C-alpha positions in Angstrom: 0.0 0.0 0.0 1.5 3.4 -1.0 1.6 6.5 1.1 -0.9 8.2 -1.1 -3.7 5.7 -0.2 -7.0 7.6 0.1 -9.4 7.4 3.0 -11.9 5.7 0.6 -9.4 3.0 -0.4 -8.7 2.4 3.3 -12.4 2.2 4.1 -12.9 -0.3 1.2 -10.0 -2.4 2.4 -11.5 -2.3 6.0 -14.9 -3.5 4.6 -13.2 -6.3 2.7 -11.3 -7.4 5.8 -14.5 -7.3 7.9 -16.3 -9.4 5.3 -13.5 -11.9 5.3 -13.5 -12.0 9.1 -17.3 -12.6 9.2 -17.0 -15.5 6.8 -14.2 -17.1 8.7 -16.0 -16.8 12.0 -19.1 -18.3 10.4 -17.1 -21.2 9.0 -15.2 -21.6 12.3 -18.5 -21.7 14.2 -19.9 -24.3 11.9 -16.7 -26.4 12.4 -16.9 -26.0 16.2 -20.6 -27.1 16.1 -19.8 -30.2 14.1 -16.7 -31.1 16.1 -17.1 -34.6 17.5 -20.4 -35.3 15.7 -20.8 -38.6 14.0 -20.9 -38.7 10.3 -23.6 -40.3 8.3 -21.5 -43.4 7.8 -20.0 -43.7 11.2 -21.1 -46.2 13.8 -20.4 -44.0 16.8 -16.6 -44.0 16.6 -14.6 -41.1 15.2 -11.0 -41.9 14.0 -8.3 -40.0 15.9 -6.9 -38.8 12.6 -10.3 -37.2 11.7 -10.4 -35.5 15.1 -6.9 -34.2 14.7 -7.7 -32.9 11.2 -10.7 -31.1 12.5 -8.8 -29.6 15.4 -6.0 -28.5 13.1 -8.5 -26.8 10.7 -10.1 -25.0 13.6 -6.7 -23.8 14.9 -5.6 -22.7 11.5 -8.9 -20.8 11.1 -8.3 -19.0 14.4 -4.8 -18.1 13.4 -6.0 -16.5 10.2 -8.7 -14.6 12.1 -6.0 -13.3 14.5 -3.9 -12.1 11.5 -6.9 -10.4 9.9 -7.9 -8.7 13.1 -4.3 -7.3 13.3 -4.6 -6.1 9.7 -8.0 -4.5 10.4 -6.5 -2.7 13.4 -3.6 -1.4 11.2 -6.0 -0.2 8.5 -8.1 1.6 11.1 -5.0 3.3 12.6 -4.1 4.5 9.1 -7.6 5.7 8.5 -7.7 7.5 11.9 -4.4 9.2 11.0 -5.9 10.6 7.8 -8.8 12.2 9.8 
């Protein structure tokens, strides 16, 4: 991002990050809700590998959310500095 970024460009970037955060939170919430549930073909036993994969996906999603929140904060600081 260059030094001559306009306030409108920053606002648009902020909106984009907020939309991405909302989607990741929705997906993360869905994953949390499904965690540990039996699949249609299971007989009540969930493979440890499947559990590990789900937990890894949830942790990765949370890390991305943290990164986007930091990016959002930096964009907001830049926008505030222009005001």
